[in-house]
C-alpha positions in Angstrom: 1.3 -3.8 13.1 2.2 -7.5 13.3 -1.0 -8.3 11.3 0.1 -5.8 8.7 3.5 -7.4 8.6 2.0 -10.9 8.1 -0.3 -9.7 5.4 2.3 -7.8 3.4 4.9 -10.6 3.6 2.4 -13.3 2.5 -0.4 -11.8 0.3 0.6 -8.2 -0.6 -1.3 -8.3 -3.9 -4.6 -9.6 -2.5 -7.4 -7.1 -2.9 -9.6 -6.8 0.3 -11.6 -4.1 2.0 -8.4 -2.9 3.7 -5.9 -3.6 1.0 -6.3 -2.3 -2.6 -4.5 -0.5 -5.4 -4.6 3.3 -5.5 -6.3 4.9 -8.5 -5.6 7.8 -10.8 -2.3 9.7 -10.6 -1.5 7.9 -7.3 -2.0 4.5 -8.8 1.6 4.1 -10.1 5.1 4.8 -9.0 8.3 4.8 -11.0 11.5 3.7 -9.4 14.8 3.1 -11.3 13.0 3.5 -14.6 10.4 0.9 -13.9 6.7 1.6 -13.2 4.9 -0.3 -10.4 1.3 -0.4 -9.2 1.0 1.5 -5.9 -1.1 -0.2 -3.2 -2.7 1.0 0.0 -3.1 -1.1 3.2 -5.2 0.0 6.1 -3.9 -1.6 9.3 -7.4 -1.5 10.8 -10.8 -1.4 9.1 -12.0 1.7 11.0 -8.7 3.4 11.5 -7.3 6.2 9.5 -3.7 5.0 9.2 -2.4 3.9 5.7 0.6 2.1 4.4 1.5 2.8 0.7 3.7 0.3 -0.9 4.6 -1.4 -4.2 5.8 -4.9 -5.1 8.8 -5.7 -7.3 9.2 -9.4 -7.8 9.0 -11.0 -4.3 10.0 -7.8 -2.5 7.5 -5.4 -0.9 8.8 -1.8 -0.7 7.1 0.4 1.9 6.9 3.8 0.3 4.9 5.9 2.8 3.3 5.3 6.2 0.6 7.7 7.2 -0.7 7.8 10.8 -3.8 9.7 9.6 -5.8 9.6 6.4 -3.5 11.1 3.7 -4.8 14.3 2.1 -3.9 13.0 -1.4 -6.7 10.5 -1.3 -9.5 12.6 0.2 
């Protein structure tokens, strides 16, 4: 998790094999009347855990943390 923290606090909008925007209906989230792109981060390349988040300015908001692959993206 410390690697996840480091990544999300320094390069949360970088697209990699383990960090990318969600697509379709899951691709955006609206908070306080503003729409943001929703991202997914995989803490490990082969693991099934996922962190869903969005970025507003310089702040990363963790929206959901899944310990297993979320059904919504299957």
